[in-house]
PAKEZA-166485 format. One record per atom (N, C-alpha, C): z, y, x; residue number from 1. Coordinates in Angstrom, 2 decimals. Example, Ala and Ser with C-alpha at 12.3 -4.5 7.8 and 13.67 -1.06 7.14 Angstrom:
BEGIN
{w:7.80 v:-5.69 u:13.19 nr:1}
{w:7.80 v:-4.50 u:12.30 nr:1}
{w:7.80 v:-3.30 u:13.20 nr:1}
{w:7.08 v:-2.25 u:12.85 nr:2}
{w:7.14 v:-1.06 u:13.67 nr:2}
{w:7.87 v:0.03 u:12.90 nr:2}
***
This chain:
BEGIN
{w:-44.73 v:20.44 u:111.05 nr:1}
{w:-44.03 v:20.55 u:112.31 nr:1}
{w:-43.54 v:19.19 u:112.81 nr:1}
{w:-43.20 v:18.29 u:111.88 nr:2}
{w:-42.73 v:16.96 u:112.27 nr:2}
{w:-43.82 v:16.24 u:113.06 nr:2}
{w:-45.07 v:16.30 u:112.57 nr:3}
{w:-46.15 v:15.59 u:113.25 nr:3}
{w:-46.45 v:16.20 u:114.61 nr:3}
{w:-46.29 v:17.51 u:114.74 nr:4}
{w:-46.49 v:18.14 u:116.04 nr:4}
{w:-45.40 v:17.72 u:117.01 nr:4}
{w:-44.14 v:17.68 u:116.54 nr:5}
{w:-43.04 v:17.30 u:117.44 nr:5}
{w:-43.15 v:15.84 u:117.88 nr:5}
{w:-43.81 v:15.01 u:117.08 nr:6}
{w:-44.01 v:13.61 u:117.46 nr:6}
{w:-45.26 v:13.41 u:118.31 nr:6}
{w:-46.02 v:14.48 u:118.53 nr:7}
{w:-47.19 v:14.39 u:119.40 nr:7}
{w:-48.43 v:13.88 u:118.71 nr:7}
{w:-48.50 v:14.01 u:117.39 nr:8}
{w:-49.68 v:13.51 u:116.66 nr:8}
{w:-50.72 v:14.58 u:116.41 nr:8}
{w:-50.28 v:15.82 u:116.16 nr:9}
{w:-51.22 v:16.92 u:115.94 nr:9}
{w:-50.75 v:18.13 u:116.74 nr:9}
{w:-51.64 v:19.07 u:116.91 nr:10}
{w:-51.35 v:20.24 u:117.74 nr:10}
{w:-51.65 v:21.52 u:116.96 nr:10}
{w:-51.04 v:22.61 u:117.36 nr:11}
{w:-51.31 v:23.95 u:116.86 nr:11}
{w:-51.00 v:24.12 u:115.37 nr:11}
{w:-49.86 v:23.59 u:114.93 nr:12}
{w:-49.46 v:23.66 u:113.53 nr:12}
{w:-49.26 v:25.10 u:113.06 nr:12}
{w:-48.78 v:25.95 u:113.93 nr:13}
{w:-48.54 v:27.35 u:113.55 nr:13}
{w:-49.83 v:28.05 u:113.10 nr:13}
{w:-50.96 v:27.65 u:113.65 nr:14}
{w:-52.23 v:28.24 u:113.28 nr:14}
{w:-52.89 v:27.51 u:112.12 nr:14}
{w:-52.91 v:26.18 u:112.18 nr:15}
{w:-53.63 v:25.42 u:111.15 nr:15}
{w:-52.85 v:25.28 u:109.84 nr:15}
{w:-51.52 v:25.26 u:109.90 nr:16}
{w:-50.71 v:25.11 u:108.69 nr:16}
{w:-51.00 v:26.15 u:107.62 nr:16}
{w:-50.97 v:27.43 u:107.97 nr:17}
{w:-51.26 v:28.46 u:106.96 nr:17}
{w:-52.70 v:28.43 u:106.44 nr:17}
{w:-53.60 v:27.71 u:107.11 nr:18}
{w:-54.99 v:27.60 u:106.67 nr:18}
{w:-55.16 v:26.53 u:105.59 nr:18}
{w:-54.13 v:25.73 u:105.34 nr:19}
{w:-54.23 v:24.67 u:104.33 nr:19}
{w:-54.38 v:25.30 u:102.95 nr:19}
{w:-55.26 v:24.68 u:102.14 nr:20}
{w:-55.55 v:25.19 u:100.80 nr:20}
{w:-55.40 v:24.06 u:99.80 nr:20}
{w:-54.67 v:24.32 u:98.73 nr:21}
{w:-54.53 v:23.39 u:97.61 nr:21}
{w:-54.84 v:24.16 u:96.34 nr:21}
{w:-55.85 v:23.70 u:95.59 nr:22}
{w:-56.21 v:24.42 u:94.38 nr:22}
{w:-56.66 v:23.45 u:93.29 nr:22}
{w:-56.33 v:23.81 u:92.05 nr:23}
{w:-56.72 v:22.99 u:90.91 nr:23}
{w:-58.22 v:23.13 u:90.69 nr:23}
{w:-58.88 v:22.02 u:90.46 nr:24}
{w:-60.32 v:21.99 u:90.24 nr:24}
{w:-60.66 v:22.74 u:88.95 nr:24}
{w:-61.68 v:23.59 u:89.00 nr:25}
{w:-62.03 v:24.40 u:87.83 nr:25}
{w:-62.64 v:23.56 u:86.71 nr:25}
{w:-63.28 v:22.43 u:87.04 nr:26}
{w:-63.90 v:21.58 u:86.03 nr:26}
{w:-63.00 v:20.46 u:85.54 nr:26}
{w:-62.02 v:20.07 u:86.32 nr:27}
{w:-61.14 v:18.97 u:85.96 nr:27}
{w:-59.70 v:19.38 u:86.26 nr:27}
{w:-58.96 v:19.78 u:85.24 nr:28}
{w:-57.61 v:20.29 u:85.41 nr:28}
{w:-56.64 v:19.22 u:85.90 nr:28}
{w:-57.04 v:17.95 u:85.91 nr:29}
{w:-56.21 v:16.86 u:86.41 nr:29}
{w:-56.47 v:16.56 u:87.88 nr:29}
{w:-57.28 v:17.38 u:88.51 nr:30}
{w:-57.65 v:17.16 u:89.92 nr:30}
{w:-57.22 v:18.36 u:90.76 nr:30}
{w:-56.69 v:18.07 u:91.94 nr:31}
{w:-56.36 v:19.12 u:92.90 nr:31}
{w:-57.21 v:18.90 u:94.14 nr:31}
{w:-57.93 v:19.90 u:94.55 nr:32}
{w:-58.74 v:19.85 u:95.75 nr:32}
{w:-57.94 v:20.46 u:96.90 nr:32}
{w:-58.12 v:19.90 u:98.08 nr:33}
{w:-57.37 v:20.42 u:99.22 nr:33}
{w:-58.24 v:20.46 u:100.47 nr:33}
{w:-57.85 v:21.35 u:101.35 nr:34}
{w:-58.46 v:21.43 u:102.68 nr:34}
{w:-57.30 v:21.58 u:103.65 nr:34}
{w:-57.13 v:20.59 u:104.51 nr:35}
{w:-56.00 v:20.57 u:105.44 nr:35}
{w:-56.54 v:20.44 u:106.86 nr:35}
{w:-56.75 v:21.56 u:107.54 nr:36}
{w:-57.28 v:21.49 u:108.90 nr:36}
{w:-56.19 v:21.04 u:109.88 nr:36}
{w:-56.54 v:20.12 u:110.76 nr:37}
{w:-55.61 v:19.67 u:111.79 nr:37}
{w:-56.33 v:19.56 u:113.12 nr:37}
{w:-55.57 v:19.58 u:114.18 nr:38}
{w:-56.09 v:19.35 u:115.53 nr:38}
{w:-55.36 v:18.14 u:116.08 nr:38}
{w:-55.99 v:16.94 u:116.03 nr:39}
{w:-55.33 v:15.76 u:116.56 nr:39}
{w:-55.14 v:15.85 u:118.06 nr:39}
{w:-54.07 v:15.28 u:118.55 nr:40}
{w:-53.79 v:15.28 u:119.99 nr:40}
{w:-54.29 v:13.98 u:120.60 nr:40}
{w:-54.78 v:14.07 u:121.81 nr:41}
{w:-55.18 v:12.89 u:122.55 nr:41}
{w:-56.29 v:12.12 u:121.87 nr:41}
{w:-56.18 v:10.80 u:121.93 nr:42}
{w:-57.23 v:9.93 u:121.38 nr:42}
{w:-56.79 v:9.32 u:120.06 nr:42}
{w:-56.32 v:10.15 u:119.15 nr:43}
{w:-55.93 v:9.67 u:117.83 nr:43}
{w:-57.14 v:9.03 u:117.16 nr:43}
{w:-57.02 v:7.75 u:116.83 nr:44}
{w:-58.14 v:7.01 u:116.28 nr:44}
{w:-58.12 v:7.00 u:114.76 nr:44}
{w:-56.95 v:6.82 u:114.16 nr:45}
{w:-56.83 v:6.72 u:112.71 nr:45}
{w:-55.97 v:7.87 u:112.21 nr:45}
{w:-56.45 v:8.55 u:111.20 nr:46}
{w:-55.69 v:9.62 u:110.57 nr:46}
{w:-55.47 v:9.22 u:109.12 nr:46}
{w:-54.22 v:9.05 u:108.72 nr:47}
{w:-53.88 v:8.68 u:107.35 nr:47}
{w:-53.09 v:9.79 u:106.73 nr:47}
{w:-53.12 v:9.85 u:105.41 nr:48}
{w:-52.44 v:10.92 u:104.69 nr:48}
{w:-51.76 v:10.35 u:103.47 nr:48}
{w:-50.60 v:10.87 u:103.13 nr:49}
{w:-49.87 v:10.46 u:101.93 nr:49}
{w:-49.58 v:11.71 u:101.11 nr:49}
{w:-49.93 v:11.66 u:99.84 nr:50}
{w:-49.63 v:12.75 u:98.93 nr:50}
{w:-48.50 v:12.31 u:98.02 nr:50}
{w:-47.48 v:13.12 u:97.90 nr:51}
{w:-46.37 v:12.82 u:97.00 nr:51}
{w:-46.41 v:13.84 u:95.87 nr:51}
{w:-46.58 v:13.34 u:94.65 nr:52}
{w:-46.69 v:14.21 u:93.49 nr:52}
{w:-45.36 v:14.31 u:92.78 nr:52}
{w:-45.01 v:15.50 u:92.36 nr:53}
{w:-43.80 v:15.72 u:91.57 nr:53}
{w:-44.23 v:16.11 u:90.18 nr:53}
{w:-43.68 v:15.42 u:89.19 nr:54}
{w:-44.02 v:15.74 u:87.79 nr:54}
{w:-42.81 v:16.10 u:87.00 nr:54}
***
């Protein structure tokens, strides 16, 4: 919701629940993810930061 309020992505209410995070079946130290977004306007660069809690 923060990124939507700043005008970076759109339709968070629909795309947010579609995000998937799952542990890889072959490598238990890997997490695979699918994070659908709808960028607003002419967004040229999309960067992502993952914060891990151990």
